C-alpha positions, 0 to 999 in steps of 0.5 A: 464078316457077319452072315447076312441072309439077303433073301430076307432083306426088304429091298422095297424100302429103297425103291422110291416108286414102291407101294410101301413108300406111299399110301395106296389110297392116293391112287383112288380118284377124288371124285368117288361118290359118298358110300351108300348102304344096302337100304339106300341102294334098295330105295334107288332100286325102287325108283329105277323099277318105277321108271322101267314099269312106266316104259322109260327104259333109257332113263331107268338104265341111265339112273341106275348107272349114274347111282352106282355105289362105287364107294358102297359096302358089299350089300349095297353093291349086290343090291345094285347089281341085281337092279342093273340086271333087272333093268337089262332084262326088262329091255327088249332085245330089239330096243338095246341099240336105241337105249344104248345110244340114248344113254351113251350120247350126251354128258356123262355117256362115257362114264355110263358106258364104263359103269355098264361094262363093269356091271356086265363083267361083275354079273358074268363073273358069278360062278354058276349064276349065284349072284343072279339067283334073286333076279330070275325066274320069278314065281307067278303065284302059289302054283309054283309055276315059273316064267323061265324053264331051266334047261339043265341042272346047272341053270336051275336058278335062271343064271343061264338066261341072265348070262345070255342077256349079259353077253348080248348087252356086252356085244352091243356095248363093245360095238358102240364104245369099242375095245377101249371100254374094256381096257378102261374097266380092267384098269380102273380101281373103282369096283361095282 
C-alpha cells in the first residue's frame, strides 16, 4: 500500500458547495453600477458641494449616496468617501434627524440607509483618521490659522472631529433603520 499523505489532499473538490466549484463573481449582484474613475467621482463631488452650498442638504446627501462607486476603483472610492464626510460635516447637528427622514423616506430609502452605514463604517475604520486627513481642518488663509484646533497629537489632522461626526450620524441612523441596517452592511459584498 502506498503511503498517502491525507493532509495534502484537496477535499474541497468533492464538496459541491465549495467556492472552487463555482466562480465567486456570481455572488455579486447583477445590479452593480458601472465602474467610475476618480475624475468622475470628483465631478460628482463638485455637484454635491454645490447642492450643499445652496442649502439643500437632504438633496446633497441623497445625491452622494445614490452615486456611490460600488464598482469603482480605489481612487474613486477615496474621493467619494471624502465627499460623503464633507456632506455629513456640513449638516448641522440639529438638522440630522430631519435630513435623515427626508433621505430615507421614499423610493430607494433603504438602500441609501445601507450605503450611508457603509460610509460611516469605512470612515470609522481609518486608523488615526488618516482617511479623513483631506477633510478637516481647512485653512482660512495664508496666516496658517485653522478652523479646528487639535486637542492632542493623535488628532493632529482633525480626525477626532470627523470621528465624532461619524459616531453621531451612526447613532441617529441606527435609531431610524434599526440594527438590521448594520447586519445588512456586514453581509453585503459590495464595498464603498
